[in-house]
C-alpha positions in Angstrom: -12.9 -17.2 3.9 -9.6 -15.4 3.8 -9.7 -12.0 2.2 -6.4 -10.6 0.9 -6.2 -7.1 -0.4 -3.0 -6.3 -2.4 -1.7 -2.8 -3.3 0.3 -2.0 -6.4 2.4 1.1 -7.3 1.2 3.6 -9.9 4.6 3.3 -11.5 4.4 -0.5 -12.0 8.0 -1.5 -10.9 7.4 -2.3 -7.2 6.1 -5.6 -5.9 2.6 -5.7 -4.6 2.1 -5.4 -0.8 -0.6 -5.8 1.8 -2.6 -3.0 3.4 -0.3 -2.8 6.5 2.9 -2.5 4.4 1.2 0.1 2.1 0.3 2.4 5.0 3.5 2.0 6.9 5.7 2.8 3.9 3.6 5.6 2.3 5.5 5.9 -1.0 6.3 2.8 -3.1 10.0 1.9 -3.6 9.7 2.9 -7.3 8.5 6.4 -6.4 4.9 5.6 -7.2 1.8 5.7 -5.0 -0.1 2.7 -3.8 -3.6 1.8 -5.0 -5.6 -1.4 -4.6 -5.0 -4.1 -7.1 -8.7 -4.2 -7.7 -11.4 -1.8 -6.4 -13.7 -3.3 -3.8 -17.4 -2.3 -4.1 -20.7 -2.1 -2.2 -24.1 -3.1 -3.6 -26.9 -0.6 -3.8 -28.6 -2.3 -0.8 -25.4 -2.1 1.3 -25.1 1.6 0.5 -28.8 2.3 1.3 -28.2 0.5 4.7 -25.8 3.2 5.7 -28.7 5.7 6.2 -28.9 6.8 9.8 -26.0 4.6 11.0 -23.4 6.2 13.3 -20.4 7.6 11.3 -17.9 5.3 13.0 -19.9 2.2 11.8 -19.9 3.4 8.2 -16.2 4.1 8.5 -15.5 0.6 9.8 -17.5 -0.9 6.9 -15.6 1.1 4.3 -12.2 0.5 5.9 -12.9 -3.3 6.1 -13.1 -3.5 2.3 -9.5 -2.3 2.0 -7.9 -4.0 5.0 -9.1 -7.5 4.2 -8.1 -10.0 7.0 -4.9 -8.1 8.1 -6.8 -6.4 11.0 -9.7 -8.2 12.7 -13.1 -6.5 12.3 -13.8 -6.0 16.0 -10.4 -4.1 16.3 -11.4 -1.9 13.3 -14.7 -1.2 14.9 -13.0 -0.2 18.1 -10.4 2.1 16.4 -13.1 3.9 14.4 -15.3 4.4 17.5 -12.3 5.8 19.4 -11.2 8.1 16.4 -14.5 9.7 16.0 -15.3 10.0 19.7 -12.8 13.0 19.7 -15.2 15.0 17.4 -17.4 17.7 18.9 -20.5 17.0 16.8 -22.5 13.8 17.3 -22.8 13.3 13.5 -19.0 13.7 13.1 -19.6 15.2 9.6 -23.0 17.0 9.7 -24.6 18.1 6.4 -26.3 21.6 6.3 -28.4 23.1 3.6 -27.3 26.5 2.2 -30.0 26.9 -0.4 -32.0 24.9 -3.1 -29.9 22.0 -4.1 -26.9 23.4 -2.2 -25.4 21.8 0.8 -22.2 21.8 2.9 -20.6 18.8 4.7 -18.9 20.2 7.8 -15.6 18.4 8.1 -14.1 20.6 10.8 -15.5 19.2 14.1 -12.3 17.3 15.0 -9.5 18.3 17.3 -7.6 20.7 14.9 -10.8 22.2 13.3 -10.0 20.9 9.8 -11.0 18.0 7.5 -7.6 16.3 7.9 -8.7 15.2 11.4 -11.2 12.8 9.8 -8.5 10.7 8.4 -5.6 11.4 10.7 -7.3 10.3 13.9 -8.0 7.0 12.3 -4.5 6.6 10.7 -2.8 7.2 14.1 -4.7 4.4 15.6 -4.1 2.0 12.7 -0.4 2.8 12.8 -0.2 2.4 16.6 -1.9 -0.9 16.5 0.3 -2.3 13.7 3.6 -1.0 15.2 2.7 -2.3 18.6 1.9 -5.8 17.2 5.2 -5.9 15.3 7.2 -4.3 18.1 8.4 -1.6 15.7 8.7 2.1 15.9 8.4 4.7 13.0 9.4 8.2 12.3 6.9 10.2 10.3 8.0 13.1 8.1 5.1 15.3 7.2 4.8 18.2 4.7 1.9 20.6 5.3 0.3 23.5 3.5 -1.4 24.3 6.8 -3.9 21.8 8.1 -2.3 18.3 7.6 0.5 19.2 10.1 -1.9 20.3 12.9 -4.1 17.2 12.4 -1.0 14.9 12.4 0.4 16.5 15.6 -3.0 16.2 17.3 -3.3 12.5 16.3 0.3 11.3 17.0 1.4 13.5 19.9 2.5 11.4 22.9 2.2 8.0 21.0 4.9 5.6 22.2 5.7 4.0 18.8 6.0 7.1 16.7 8.2 10.2 16.3 6.9 13.0 14.0 8.6 15.9 12.2 6.3 18.4 10.5 7.5 20.8 7.8 5.5 23.9 7.0 6.3 26.8 4.6 7.6 29.7 6.8 5.3 32.6 6.9 2.7 31.1 4.5 0.2 29.6 6.9 -2.2 31.3 9.4 -1.1 31.8 13.0 -3.8 29.4 14.2 -2.7 26.7 11.8 0.9 27.2 13.0 0.0 27.1 16.7 -1.8 23.8 16.3 1.6 22.3 15.5 4.2 24.4 17.3 2.5 24.4 20.8 2.8 20.7 21.2 5.2 20.0 24.1 5.4 16.2 23.8 9.0 14.9 23.1 7.9 12.8 20.1 7.0 16.0 18.1 9.2 18.4 16.2 8.2 21.2 13.9 10.3 22.9 11.1 9.6 26.1 9.3 11.0 25.7 5.8 12.3 28.7 3.9 10.2 28.0 0.8 6.6 27.1 -0.3 4.6 24.0 0.2 5.8 22.5 -3.1 9.4 22.7 -1.7 8.3 20.9 1.5 6.6 18.2 -0.6 9.6 17.7 -2.8 11.8 17.3 0.3 9.4 14.7 1.7 9.5 12.7 -1.5 13.3 12.9 -1.7 13.5 11.7 1.9 11.1 8.8 1.3 13.2 7.7 -1.7 16.3 7.5 0.5 16.5 3.8 1.3 19.2 4.1 4.0 17.3 6.8 5.8 14.1 4.9 5.5 15.7 1.8 7.0 17.6 3.6 9.7 14.7 5.5 11.2 11.6 3.6 9.9 10.6 6.6 7.9 6.9 7.0 6.8 4.5 9.6 5.7 1.0 10.7 6.6 0.3 13.1 3.7 -2.4 12.0 1.4 0.2 9.9 -0.5 -0.6 7.4 2.3 -3.6 5.4 1.0 -5.1 5.0 4.4 -5.8 8.7 4.3 -7.7 8.4 1.0 -9.8 5.5 2.4 -10.8 7.4 5.5 -11.7 10.5 3.4 -14.0 8.6 1.1 -16.3 7.7 4.1 -17.9 11.2 4.2 -18.8 11.0 0.6 -20.9 8.0 1.5 -22.5 9.5 4.6 -23.3 12.8 2.9 -24.7 11.2 -0.3 -26.8 8.8 1.6 -28.2 11.6 3.8 -29.4 13.2 0.5 -31.0 10.1 -1.0 -28.2 8.0 -2.4 -28.1 5.4 -3.9 -31.6 6.2 -5.2 -30.4 9.5 -6.6 -27.1 10.9 -7.8 -25.2 13.5 -5.8 -22.5 15.9 -6.9 -19.7 17.3 -4.8 -17.7 20.6 -4.9 -14.2 20.1 -3.5 -11.7 22.8 -2.5 -8.6 21.3 -3.9 -4.8 21.5 -3.3 -3.1 18.1 -3.2 -6.2 16.4 -4.6 -6.5 13.8 -1.8 -10.1 14.8 -1.1 -11.0 14.9 -4.8 -9.5 11.5 -5.4 -11.3 10.1 -2.4 -14.5 11.0 -4.2 -13.3 9.0 -7.2 -12.7 6.0 -4.9 -16.2 6.3 -3.5 -17.6 6.3 -7.0 -15.5 3.2 -7.9 -17.0 1.5 -4.9 -20.5 2.0 -6.3 -21.6 5.4 -4.9 -23.6 7.3 -7.6 -21.6 10.5 -7.8 -22.7 12.5 -10.9 -19.9 15.0 -10.8 -16.9 16.2 -8.7 -16.2 19.9 -9.2 -12.5 20.5 -8.4 -12.4 24.1 -7.1 -9.0 25.7 -6.9 -7.8 29.2 -6.0 -5.4 31.1 -8.4 -3.0 28.2 -8.0 -5.1 26.4 -10.6 -2.9 23.5 -11.9 -5.8 21.0 -11.4 -8.6 23.2 -12.8 -6.5 23.8 -15.9 -5.7 20.1 -16.2 -9.4 19.1 -16.3 -10.5 22.0 -18.5 -7.5 22.3 -20.9 -5.9 18.8 -20.8 -2.5 20.1 -19.8 -1.1 19.6 -16.3 1.5 22.4 -16.1 3.3 23.6 -13.0 3.4 27.4 -12.4 4.8 29.6 -9.7 3.0 29.2 -6.4 1.1 32.4 -5.5 0.3 33.2 -1.9 -3.5 33.5 -1.4 -6.1 33.9 1.4 -6.7 30.1 1.1 -3.1 29.0 1.8 -3.7 25.2 2.2 -4.5 25.2 -1.5 -1.3 27.1 -2.6 0.1 24.1 -4.4 1.4 23.7 -8.0 2.0 19.9 -7.9 -0.9 17.8 -6.6 0.5 14.4 -5.5 -2.8 12.5 -5.9 -3.2 13.5 -9.5 -0.8 10.6 -10.3 -3.3 8.1 -8.9 -6.1 9.4 -11.1 -3.7 9.5 -14.2 -2.8 5.9 -13.5 -6.5 4.9 -13.5 -7.3 6.9 -16.6 -4.4 5.4 -18.7 -5.9 2.0 -17.9 -3.4 1.3 -15.1 -0.4 1.5 -17.3 2.5 1.8 -14.8 5.2 2.3 -17.4 3.2 5.2 -18.9 2.5 6.7 -15.5 6.2 6.5 -14.5 7.2 8.1 -17.8 4.7 10.9 -17.5 5.5 11.9 -13.9 9.3 11.5 -14.2 9.1 13.9 -17.1 6.7 16.2 -15.2 9.2 16.3 -12.3 11.9 17.5 -14.7 9.9 19.8 -17.0 6.8 20.8 -15.1 4.6 19.9 -18.1 2.4 16.9 -18.7 0.1 16.6 -21.7 -2.8 14.3 -20.8 -3.6 11.8 -23.5 -7.0 12.4 -25.1 -8.5 9.1 -24.0 -7.3 9.6 -20.4 -8.7 13.2 -20.4 -12.0 11.9 -21.6 -12.1 9.4 -18.8 -11.2 12.1 -16.2 -14.0 14.4 -17.5 -16.6 11.6 -17.0 -16.3 12.5 -13.3 -14.3 15.7 -12.9 -14.6 19.3 -13.9 -12.3 22.1 -12.8 -12.9 25.7 -11.8 -10.5 28.4 -10.6 -11.7 31.0 -8.1 -9.9 34.3 -7.7 -9.2 36.3 -4.6 -12.1 38.8 -5.0 -14.6 36.1 -5.7 -13.5 34.2 -2.6 -14.0 37.3 -0.4 -17.4 38.0 -2.0 -18.5 34.4 -1.4 -17.6 34.7 2.3 -19.8 37.8 2.5 -22.7 36.5 0.4 -22.8 33.2 2.4 -23.0 35.1 5.7 -25.7 37.5 4.4 -27.8 34.7 2.8 -27.5 31.9 5.3 -26.0 33.4 8.5 -23.0 31.0 8.2 -19.4 32.2 8.5 -17.2 30.1 6.2 -13.5 30.0 5.9 -11.8 31.0 2.6 -11.2 27.4 1.5 -14.8 26.5 1.9 -15.6 29.8 0.1 -13.7 28.5 -3.0 -15.8 25.4 -2.9 -19.1 27.3 -2.5 -18.1 29.6 -5.5 -17.4 26.5 -7.6 -20.7 25.0 -6.6 -22.6 28.1 -7.6 -21.1 28.0 -11.0 -22.2 24.4 -11.4 -25.7 24.6 -10.0 -27.3 25.6 -13.3 -25.7 22.7 -15.1 -26.8 19.8 -12.9 -30.0 18.3 -11.6 -28.2 16.6 -8.7 -27.9 18.2 -5.3 -24.3 19.5 -4.8 -22.4 19.1 -1.5 -19.5 21.4 -0.8 -16.8 19.8 1.4 -16.3 22.5 4.1 -12.7 21.8 4.9 -11.9 24.1 7.8 -13.5 26.1 10.6 -13.7 29.9 10.0 -11.8 30.4 13.2 -8.6 29.0 11.6 -8.5 32.1 9.4 -9.9 34.9 11.6 -8.0 37.7 9.8 -9.3 36.8 6.4 -12.9 36.2 7.5 -12.9 39.5 9.5 -11.4 41.4 6.6 -14.2 40.2 4.3 -17.2 40.4 6.6 -16.3 42.7 9.6 -17.1 39.8 11.9 -14.6 37.8 13.9 -15.4 34.1 14.0 -15.9 32.7 17.5 -12.9 30.7 18.4 -13.7 27.2 19.8 -12.0 26.5 23.2 -9.5 24.1 21.7 -8.1 26.8 19.5 -8.5 29.7 21.9 -6.1 28.1 24.5 -3.3 27.9 21.9 -2.8 31.7 22.0 -1.4 31.4 25.6 1.0 28.5 24.9 4.7 28.7 24.1 5.7 27.8 20.6 8.6 25.5 19.7 10.0 25.1 16.2 13.2 25.2 14.1 13.9 27.3 11.0 15.7 25.4 8.2 16.5 26.0 4.5 14.5 24.3 1.7 17.2 21.8 1.4 16.6 18.0 1.4 20.0 17.3 2.9 19.5 19.6 5.8 16.0 18.2 6.6 17.2 14.6 6.3 20.1 15.2 8.7 17.6 16.9 11.2 15.2 13.9 10.9 18.0 11.4 11.4 19.4 13.2 14.5 15.9 13.5 16.1 14.9 9.9 15.4 18.2 8.5 16.6 18.6 10.9 19.6 
């Protein structure tokens, strides 16, 4: 039986496309984000059968639900096996206990020591396969608040069918994060330090993706979490972590350090597919646009403040549009109106019915700088584990929620402590042990350009690189 999965835009004005077209284009032509026309699902027995299976097998089973017949299942199995063979832990995403009812899922055992590897290693292989089959090439433009860029460079460096340009906010990421990007010597990789913050980089990316002539000239695409393949890959570890703790026979909650909301929305996808998730605690730093949205019902852009958890220094979370679309009952016209207005005014009042729907799954909590540092210290003292500042935000959010839920709570530990050695050492007096993959970066030469936060300048740079 032929299985066709179609993808529609959150803004309702673009034609539906298949999985391959959705992942190669990234953003829909009407400026919206792609979501499946209908959500696929697993039965309770199918979810229970994931227990004890290799991570790559679960990933292939989840991915197959979204790919349909566009890529043959044996090829999917092979791509997943290859993607996760690059991880240094046999479980890929091991789950550790911190205390009664409190767990962490370690998402940092991939090549760039951050959770972005889980999706990016798979996306690179999917893209390579599709481009090779169609005899096409693509140019990826990537905006990063720290970890996406390093994971993208690790995944796409040296690939014959792809050129990649990574933008990062100059001076606002850690040295280790920067070096994962800028030390790549392959000719298909370029890095740009943008004179602005992450929101500037993300706005430039969306402007470039909306430029039809540029898109056509260089085959422009994106690998940020606006690319739905990233969301699919990220929802896999919700399944493996929850099943390890007794799902589907009991509910599990998650605490998610949040910036662009791709990880949080991936949990929503897993729940739509049948995973019994009782609650997703969206934990932000002082850049708390998401926490305020869930708690107060207003999505309001503020001024981005630099913090010790820089990958979350975001005041416009792309994937919130996908959740809004779902919670206004998939009304594309309303979603387009709301987010066009938000782009202009920085304010979106969430309709009461939509807010109620969001609150069925999500709650928000903002964690300040001193609480983040105290959590790093307390976790080391109580468990012997050194955690990075982003994970600390998630742990602090979990601790606030433990008294209000009977479900076990899993914190998504999004980065290795060694990616933020200065912050961890300042809090604890201990320097995290640098894995070999990161230690070697210190001796390599860096290569990057500095450009203004100007869409025209970036687009000209991308075109010159892609066509050169």
